[in-house]
DOKOL-797200 format. One record per residue (C-alpha): residue number from 1; chain; x, y, z. Coordinates in steps of 0.1 Angstrom, whole numbers, padded with zeros to 4 digits. Layout:
BEGIN
+-----+--------+-------+-------+-------+
! num ! chaine !    px !    py !    pz !
+-----+--------+-------+-------+-------+
! NUM !      A !     X !     Y !     Z !
...
+-----+--------+-------+-------+-------+
***
This chain:
BEGIN
+-----+--------+-------+-------+-------+
! num ! chaine !    px !    py !    pz !
+-----+--------+-------+-------+-------+
!   1 !      A !  0115 ! -0324 ! -0083 !
!   2 !      A !  0121 ! -0292 ! -0064 !
!   3 !      A !  0124 ! -0294 ! -0026 !
!   4 !      A !  0097 ! -0279 ! -0005 !
!   5 !      A !  0121 ! -0251 !  0006 !
!   6 !      A !  0128 ! -0242 ! -0030 !
!   7 !      A !  0091 ! -0241 ! -0037 !
!   8 !      A !  0086 ! -0216 ! -0008 !
!   9 !      A !  0115 ! -0195 ! -0022 !
!  10 !      A !  0098 ! -0194 ! -0056 !
!  11 !      A !  0066 ! -0182 ! -0040 !
!  12 !      A !  0085 ! -0155 ! -0021 !
!  13 !      A !  0100 ! -0144 ! -0054 !
!  14 !      A !  0065 ! -0138 ! -0068 !
!  15 !      A !  0053 ! -0115 ! -0040 !
!  16 !      A !  0049 ! -0079 ! -0050 !
!  17 !      A !  0080 ! -0060 ! -0038 !
!  18 !      A !  0076 ! -0023 ! -0032 !
!  19 !      A !  0101 ! -0003 ! -0053 !
!  20 !      A !  0127 !  0015 ! -0031 !
!  21 !      A !  0122 !  0047 ! -0050 !
!  22 !      A !  0084 !  0047 ! -0045 !
!  23 !      A !  0071 !  0077 ! -0027 !
!  24 !      A !  0039 !  0085 ! -0008 !
!  25 !      A !  0023 !  0119 ! -0010 !
!  26 !      A ! -0004 !  0136 !  0011 !
!  27 !      A ! -0021 !  0161 ! -0011 !
!  28 !      A ! -0044 !  0187 !  0005 !
!  29 !      A ! -0078 !  0194 ! -0010 !
!  30 !      A ! -0085 !  0229 !  0003 !
!  31 !      A ! -0104 !  0216 !  0033 !
!  32 !      A ! -0122 !  0191 !  0012 !
!  33 !      A ! -0135 !  0215 ! -0014 !
!  34 !      A ! -0115 !  0198 ! -0042 !
!  35 !      A ! -0119 !  0162 ! -0029 !
!  36 !      A ! -0147 !  0151 ! -0052 !
!  37 !      A ! -0133 !  0171 ! -0081 !
!  38 !      A ! -0101 !  0151 ! -0079 !
!  39 !      A ! -0119 !  0118 ! -0076 !
!  40 !      A ! -0144 !  0125 ! -0104 !
!  41 !      A ! -0117 !  0138 ! -0128 !
!  42 !      A ! -0089 !  0113 ! -0119 !
!  43 !      A ! -0062 !  0139 ! -0112 !
!  44 !      A ! -0044 !  0157 ! -0084 !
!  45 !      A ! -0033 !  0194 ! -0083 !
!  46 !      A ! -0017 !  0217 ! -0058 !
!  47 !      A ! -0036 !  0248 ! -0070 !
!  48 !      A ! -0007 !  0267 ! -0085 !
!  49 !      A ! -0003 !  0282 ! -0120 !
!  50 !      A !  0024 !  0307 ! -0115 !
!  51 !      A !  0050 !  0288 ! -0136 !
!  52 !      A !  0043 !  0278 ! -0172 !
!  53 !      A !  0046 !  0242 ! -0183 !
!  54 !      A !  0072 !  0252 ! -0208 !
!  55 !      A !  0096 !  0266 ! -0182 !
!  56 !      A !  0091 !  0236 ! -0159 !
!  57 !      A !  0097 !  0212 ! -0188 !
!  58 !      A !  0128 !  0230 ! -0199 !
!  59 !      A !  0143 !  0227 ! -0165 !
!  60 !      A !  0133 !  0191 ! -0157 !
!  61 !      A !  0167 !  0176 ! -0164 !
!  62 !      A !  0185 !  0205 ! -0147 !
!  63 !      A !  0165 !  0198 ! -0115 !
!  64 !      A !  0182 !  0164 ! -0112 !
!  65 !      A !  0216 !  0180 ! -0114 !
!  66 !      A !  0212 !  0213 ! -0094 !
!  67 !      A !  0179 !  0218 ! -0076 !
!  68 !      A !  0190 !  0252 ! -0062 !
!  69 !      A !  0195 !  0267 ! -0097 !
!  70 !      A !  0160 !  0255 ! -0108 !
!  71 !      A !  0144 !  0267 ! -0076 !
!  72 !      A !  0158 !  0301 ! -0082 !
!  73 !      A !  0143 !  0302 ! -0117 !
!  74 !      A !  0109 !  0291 ! -0102 !
!  75 !      A !  0111 !  0317 ! -0075 !
!  76 !      A !  0116 !  0344 ! -0100 !
!  77 !      A !  0086 !  0332 ! -0120 !
!  78 !      A !  0064 !  0331 ! -0089 !
!  79 !      A !  0076 !  0366 ! -0078 !
!  80 !      A !  0070 !  0381 ! -0112 !
!  81 !      A !  0036 !  0364 ! -0116 !
!  82 !      A !  0022 !  0380 ! -0084 !
!  83 !      A !  0038 !  0414 ! -0091 !
!  84 !      A !  0022 !  0414 ! -0125 !
!  85 !      A ! -0012 !  0406 ! -0109 !
!  86 !      A ! -0009 !  0432 ! -0082 !
!  87 !      A ! -0005 !  0407 ! -0054 !
!  88 !      A !  0032 !  0409 ! -0045 !
!  89 !      A !  0044 !  0383 ! -0020 !
!  90 !      A !  0071 !  0383 !  0007 !
!  91 !      A !  0102 !  0361 !  0003 !
!  92 !      A !  0089 !  0334 !  0026 !
!  93 !      A !  0057 !  0330 !  0007 !
!  94 !      A !  0075 !  0329 ! -0026 !
!  95 !      A !  0099 !  0302 ! -0013 !
!  96 !      A !  0071 !  0281 !  0000 !
!  97 !      A !  0051 !  0282 ! -0032 !
!  98 !      A !  0082 !  0276 ! -0053 !
!  99 !      A !  0091 !  0246 ! -0033 !
! 100 !      A !  0057 !  0231 ! -0036 !
! 101 !      A !  0056 !  0236 ! -0074 !
! 102 !      A !  0091 !  0220 ! -0078 !
! 103 !      A !  0082 !  0191 ! -0056 !
! 104 !      A !  0049 !  0185 ! -0075 !
! 105 !      A !  0064 !  0189 ! -0109 !
! 106 !      A !  0096 !  0170 ! -0105 !
! 107 !      A !  0093 !  0146 ! -0076 !
! 108 !      A !  0058 !  0132 ! -0078 !
! 109 !      A !  0062 !  0104 ! -0103 !
! 110 !      A !  0045 !  0075 ! -0120 !
! 111 !      A !  0036 !  0047 ! -0096 !
! 112 !      A !  0038 !  0069 ! -0065 !
! 113 !      A !  0009 !  0067 ! -0040 !
! 114 !      A ! -0012 !  0098 ! -0034 !
! 115 !      A ! -0035 !  0102 ! -0004 !
! 116 !      A ! -0062 !  0129 ! -0003 !
! 117 !      A ! -0086 !  0138 !  0026 !
! 118 !      A ! -0122 !  0150 !  0023 !
! 119 !      A ! -0137 !  0176 !  0046 !
! 120 !      A ! -0127 !  0169 !  0082 !
! 121 !      A ! -0109 !  0139 !  0068 !
! 122 !      A ! -0142 !  0119 !  0070 !
! 123 !      A ! -0131 !  0100 !  0039 !
! 124 !      A ! -0096 !  0092 !  0027 !
! 125 !      A ! -0088 !  0082 ! -0009 !
! 126 !      A ! -0057 !  0064 ! -0021 !
! 127 !      A ! -0045 !  0066 ! -0057 !
! 128 !      A ! -0016 !  0057 ! -0080 !
! 129 !      A !  0000 !  0084 ! -0102 !
! 130 !      A !  0000 !  0071 ! -0138 !
! 131 !      A !  0023 !  0096 ! -0156 !
! 132 !      A !  0054 !  0117 ! -0149 !
! 133 !      A !  0055 !  0154 ! -0154 !
! 134 !      A !  0071 !  0152 ! -0188 !
! 135 !      A !  0043 !  0135 ! -0205 !
! 136 !      A !  0012 !  0152 ! -0190 !
! 137 !      A !  0006 !  0187 ! -0177 !
! 138 !      A ! -0029 !  0190 ! -0190 !
! 139 !      A ! -0024 !  0223 ! -0209 !
! 140 !      A ! -0033 !  0234 ! -0244 !
! 141 !      A ! -0007 !  0262 ! -0246 !
! 142 !      A !  0026 !  0262 ! -0228 !
! 143 !      A !  0019 !  0297 ! -0214 !
! 144 !      A ! -0019 !  0296 ! -0207 !
! 145 !      A ! -0015 !  0296 ! -0169 !
! 146 !      A ! -0033 !  0263 ! -0163 !
! 147 !      A ! -0031 !  0246 ! -0130 !
! 148 !      A ! -0004 !  0220 ! -0125 !
! 149 !      A ! -0021 !  0185 ! -0126 !
! 150 !      A ! -0011 !  0149 ! -0127 !
! 151 !      A ! -0034 !  0119 ! -0136 !
! 152 !      A ! -0043 !  0094 ! -0109 !
! 153 !      A ! -0061 !  0061 ! -0108 !
! 154 !      A ! -0081 !  0060 ! -0075 !
! 155 !      A ! -0079 !  0025 ! -0059 !
! 156 !      A ! -0094 !  0027 ! -0025 !
! 157 !      A ! -0116 !  0050 ! -0003 !
! 158 !      A ! -0118 !  0045 !  0035 !
! 159 !      A ! -0140 !  0060 !  0061 !
! 160 !      A ! -0120 !  0077 !  0088 !
! 161 !      A ! -0131 !  0052 !  0114 !
! 162 !      A ! -0117 !  0024 !  0093 !
! 163 !      A ! -0084 !  0041 !  0088 !
! 164 !      A ! -0053 !  0027 !  0105 !
! 165 !      A ! -0048 !  0048 !  0137 !
! 166 !      A ! -0011 !  0051 !  0130 !
! 167 !      A ! -0020 !  0072 !  0100 !
! 168 !      A ! -0038 !  0099 !  0120 !
! 169 !      A ! -0006 !  0118 !  0128 !
! 170 !      A !  0001 !  0121 !  0091 !
! 171 !      A ! -0028 !  0145 !  0087 !
! 172 !      A ! -0012 !  0171 !  0110 !
! 173 !      A !  0009 !  0181 !  0080 !
! 174 !      A ! -0007 !  0212 !  0065 !
! 175 !      A !  0013 !  0220 !  0034 !
! 176 !      A ! -0004 !  0215 !  0000 !
! 177 !      A !  0019 !  0186 ! -0008 !
! 178 !      A !  0037 !  0165 !  0018 !
! 179 !      A !  0061 !  0136 !  0014 !
! 180 !      A !  0049 !  0109 !  0038 !
! 181 !      A !  0072 !  0080 !  0029 !
! 182 !      A !  0078 !  0074 !  0066 !
! 183 !      A !  0043 !  0059 !  0067 !
! 184 !      A !  0050 !  0035 !  0038 !
! 185 !      A !  0044 !  0003 !  0057 !
! 186 !      A !  0011 !  0016 !  0071 !
! 187 !      A ! -0002 !  0028 !  0038 !
! 188 !      A !  0008 ! -0005 !  0021 !
! 189 !      A ! -0010 ! -0026 !  0047 !
! 190 !      A ! -0040 ! -0004 !  0042 !
! 191 !      A ! -0040 ! -0013 !  0005 !
! 192 !      A ! -0026 ! -0048 !  0003 !
! 193 !      A ! -0027 ! -0081 !  0022 !
! 194 !      A !  0008 ! -0092 !  0012 !
! 195 !      A !  0039 ! -0073 !  0001 !
! 196 !      A !  0077 ! -0069 !  0006 !
! 197 !      A !  0089 ! -0036 !  0018 !
! 198 !      A !  0126 ! -0029 !  0026 !
! 199 !      A !  0135 ! -0066 !  0024 !
! 200 !      A !  0108 ! -0075 !  0049 !
! 201 !      A !  0078 ! -0096 !  0039 !
! 202 !      A !  0044 ! -0086 !  0053 !
! 203 !      A !  0012 ! -0106 !  0055 !
! 204 !      A ! -0019 ! -0088 !  0068 !
! 205 !      A ! -0048 ! -0104 !  0086 !
! 206 !      A ! -0080 ! -0084 !  0081 !
! 207 !      A ! -0104 ! -0086 !  0110 !
! 208 !      A ! -0139 ! -0073 !  0101 !
! 209 !      A ! -0156 ! -0077 !  0134 !
! 210 !      A ! -0169 ! -0045 !  0150 !
! 211 !      A ! -0164 ! -0061 !  0185 !
! 212 !      A ! -0130 ! -0076 !  0188 !
! 213 !      A ! -0128 ! -0101 !  0218 !
! 214 !      A ! -0092 ! -0100 !  0232 !
! 215 !      A ! -0093 ! -0137 !  0241 !
! 216 !      A ! -0102 ! -0147 !  0206 !
! 217 !      A ! -0076 ! -0124 !  0191 !
! 218 !      A ! -0047 ! -0138 !  0212 !
! 219 !      A ! -0060 ! -0173 !  0210 !
! 220 !      A ! -0060 ! -0171 !  0172 !
! 221 !      A ! -0024 ! -0159 !  0172 !
! 222 !      A ! -0012 ! -0186 !  0195 !
! 223 !      A ! -0028 ! -0214 !  0175 !
! 224 !      A ! -0015 ! -0201 !  0142 !
! 225 !      A !  0020 ! -0198 !  0154 !
! 226 !      A !  0019 ! -0233 !  0169 !
! 227 !      A !  0006 ! -0246 !  0136 !
! 228 !      A !  0034 ! -0229 !  0117 !
! 229 !      A !  0061 ! -0245 !  0139 !
! 230 !      A !  0044 ! -0279 !  0135 !
! 231 !      A !  0043 ! -0276 !  0097 !
! 232 !      A !  0079 ! -0264 !  0095 !
! 233 !      A !  0091 ! -0293 !  0116 !
! 234 !      A !  0070 ! -0318 !  0096 !
! 235 !      A !  0084 ! -0308 !  0062 !
! 236 !      A !  0119 ! -0296 !  0073 !
! 237 !      A !  0113 ! -0261 !  0061 !
! 238 !      A !  0138 ! -0245 !  0085 !
! 239 !      A !  0116 ! -0216 !  0097 !
! 240 !      A !  0103 ! -0207 !  0131 !
! 241 !      A !  0075 ! -0186 !  0145 !
! 242 !      A !  0101 ! -0167 !  0164 !
! 243 !      A !  0112 ! -0152 !  0131 !
! 244 !      A !  0079 ! -0132 !  0130 !
! 245 !      A !  0071 ! -0098 !  0144 !
! 246 !      A !  0036 ! -0083 !  0146 !
! 247 !      A !  0020 ! -0049 !  0144 !
! 248 !      A ! -0016 ! -0048 !  0156 !
! 249 !      A ! -0042 ! -0021 !  0148 !
! 250 !      A ! -0069 ! -0028 !  0173 !
! 251 !      A ! -0094 ! -0007 !  0155 !
! 252 !      A ! -0128 ! -0022 !  0148 !
! 253 !      A ! -0124 ! -0034 !  0121 !
! 254 !      A ! -0087 ! -0039 !  0125 !
! 255 !      A ! -0055 ! -0054 !  0110 !
! 256 !      A ! -0027 ! -0076 !  0122 !
! 257 !      A !  0005 ! -0071 !  0102 !
! 258 !      A !  0027 ! -0103 !  0104 !
! 259 !      A !  0062 ! -0095 !  0091 !
! 260 !      A !  0097 ! -0110 !  0090 !
! 261 !      A !  0129 ! -0106 !  0071 !
! 262 !      A !  0128 ! -0144 !  0069 !
! 263 !      A !  0103 ! -0142 !  0040 !
! 264 !      A !  0096 ! -0179 !  0039 !
! 265 !      A !  0082 ! -0177 !  0074 !
! 266 !      A !  0058 ! -0149 !  0064 !
! 267 !      A !  0045 ! -0167 !  0034 !
! 268 !      A !  0042 ! -0200 !  0052 !
! 269 !      A !  0021 ! -0182 !  0078 !
! 270 !      A ! -0001 ! -0169 !  0050 !
! 271 !      A ! -0005 ! -0203 !  0034 !
! 272 !      A ! -0016 ! -0218 !  0066 !
! 273 !      A ! -0042 ! -0191 !  0072 !
! 274 !      A ! -0055 ! -0195 !  0037 !
! 275 !      A ! -0058 ! -0233 !  0038 !
! 276 !      A ! -0074 ! -0234 !  0072 !
! 277 !      A ! -0097 ! -0204 !  0066 !
! 278 !      A ! -0114 ! -0216 !  0035 !
! 279 !      A ! -0088 ! -0233 !  0013 !
! 280 !      A ! -0089 ! -0226 ! -0024 !
! 281 !      A ! -0123 ! -0207 ! -0024 !
! 282 !      A ! -0122 ! -0170 ! -0030 !
! 283 !      A ! -0146 ! -0144 ! -0014 !
! 284 !      A ! -0164 ! -0142 ! -0048 !
! 285 !      A ! -0170 ! -0179 ! -0049 !
! 286 !      A ! -0142 ! -0186 ! -0074 !
! 287 !      A ! -0125 ! -0219 ! -0067 !
! 288 !      A ! -0088 ! -0222 ! -0073 !
! 289 !      A ! -0076 ! -0250 ! -0096 !
! 290 !      A ! -0049 ! -0270 ! -0078 !
! 291 !      A ! -0034 ! -0287 ! -0108 !
! 292 !      A ! -0004 ! -0263 ! -0111 !
! 293 !      A !  0002 ! -0256 ! -0075 !
! 294 !      A !  0036 ! -0264 ! -0059 !
! 295 !      A !  0036 ! -0297 ! -0040 !
! 296 !      A !  0042 ! -0279 ! -0007 !
! 297 !      A !  0007 ! -0264 ! -0008 !
! 298 !      A ! -0009 ! -0298 ! -0013 !
! 299 !      A !  0013 ! -0314 !  0013 !
! 300 !      A !  0004 ! -0288 !  0039 !
! 301 !      A ! -0033 ! -0290 !  0030 !
! 302 !      A ! -0034 ! -0327 !  0034 !
! 303 !      A ! -0014 ! -0325 !  0067 !
! 304 !      A ! -0038 ! -0299 !  0081 !
! 305 !      A ! -0068 ! -0320 !  0070 !
! 306 !      A ! -0057 ! -0354 !  0084 !
! 307 !      A ! -0036 ! -0344 !  0115 !
! 308 !      A ! -0047 ! -0362 !  0146 !
! 309 !      A ! -0056 ! -0330 !  0165 !
! 310 !      A ! -0082 ! -0321 !  0139 !
! 311 !      A ! -0104 ! -0305 !  0166 !
! 312 !      A ! -0077 ! -0278 !  0171 !
! 313 !      A ! -0080 ! -0267 !  0135 !
! 314 !      A ! -0118 ! -0266 !  0139 !
! 315 !      A ! -0114 ! -0245 !  0170 !
! 316 !      A ! -0092 ! -0220 !  0154 !
! 317 !      A ! -0111 ! -0215 !  0122 !
! 318 !      A ! -0147 ! -0218 !  0134 !
! 319 !      A ! -0147 ! -0202 !  0168 !
! 320 !      A ! -0119 ! -0176 !  0163 !
! 321 !      A ! -0125 ! -0170 !  0126 !
! 322 !      A ! -0162 ! -0165 !  0131 !
! 323 !      A ! -0158 ! -0144 !  0162 !
! 324 !      A ! -0133 ! -0121 !  0146 !
! 325 !      A ! -0148 ! -0123 !  0111 !
! 326 !      A ! -0114 ! -0128 !  0094 !
! 327 !      A ! -0114 ! -0119 !  0058 !
! 328 !      A ! -0101 ! -0144 !  0033 !
! 329 !      A ! -0065 ! -0134 !  0023 !
! 330 !      A ! -0073 ! -0126 ! -0014 !
! 331 !      A ! -0037 ! -0115 ! -0022 !
! 332 !      A ! -0024 ! -0150 ! -0012 !
! 333 !      A ! -0052 ! -0166 ! -0032 !
! 334 !      A ! -0043 ! -0146 ! -0062 !
! 335 !      A ! -0007 ! -0154 ! -0059 !
! 336 !      A ! -0014 ! -0192 ! -0059 !
! 337 !      A ! -0039 ! -0188 ! -0087 !
! 338 !      A ! -0013 ! -0171 ! -0109 !
! 339 !      A !  0012 ! -0199 ! -0100 !
! 340 !      A ! -0013 ! -0226 ! -0107 !
! 341 !      A ! -0021 ! -0211 ! -0141 !
! 342 !      A !  0015 ! -0205 ! -0150 !
! 343 !      A !  0010 ! -0168 ! -0153 !
! 344 !      A !  0035 ! -0141 ! -0146 !
! 345 !      A !  0031 ! -0126 ! -0112 !
! 346 !      A !  0029 ! -0089 ! -0108 !
! 347 !      A !  0061 ! -0071 ! -0098 !
+-----+--------+-------+-------+-------+
***
């Protein structure tokens, strides 16, 4: 029989790990004019058609080897296009457009995240690019001057007031296409409850209350961390609440991002929150079968249920949970569901 520590390690191995080469792109929508068009038609575009899909395709491999040479080719195409149309551009404008075209054609790739704002950024949508340049440019003829497009599956739309405040600065970028990978952790916690990024495991507590009481917020944290240490000591798991760091978005609603490079600590925290906050019942009413769950889950569940200080558990997840309106951690529930059903976990 596997040790409890090994079982935790196996659960850590099943958490979705963000690929190191995954990028995040802010795509402008011409002050919101193209926002609904992008959503309705499941694509993104940067509004340029100066360079044919044939030329971009012919130079795709060369771009990986020598970007400068390919950029010179694209600059010549942009320059010639505008001269032929009676709208000659200065060198700076040519370079700017060429750089955007190259970035969109060659660097925005499958599985990257794209973010688009509506008018005044009242709404923000997040999507996943589903194809690379090579397989889809949405043109009938290589030289027909169609806009550069890439297909996207839209996965989430947020009102600005529900957006993580740490993302606000991102929208000061005004180019048509902007690499915003520096905001990767903030974007991921806006989309997921649990993930591994740069060898650090994150577990996100979603607080849905419109009126966050500070005493309840900090009381919740203290009680959860005390429980984590108690469970770790009980089952000799070798983790400690001091392993954890926290990033708090005190928006209303808000998020608490619990993270650690000691991944077992993060997942143990998530398990405790799940079991105390509703156990194996999902938000949609689906109840998780426990037959295939690792023994550590059942052991912790029984410990939390029968511990002598039962009233402390009730205090945390009745008073604090109800006050803060903590959302059930669906990603953790899904992970355990996949494990219990012996299904492959998403990577």
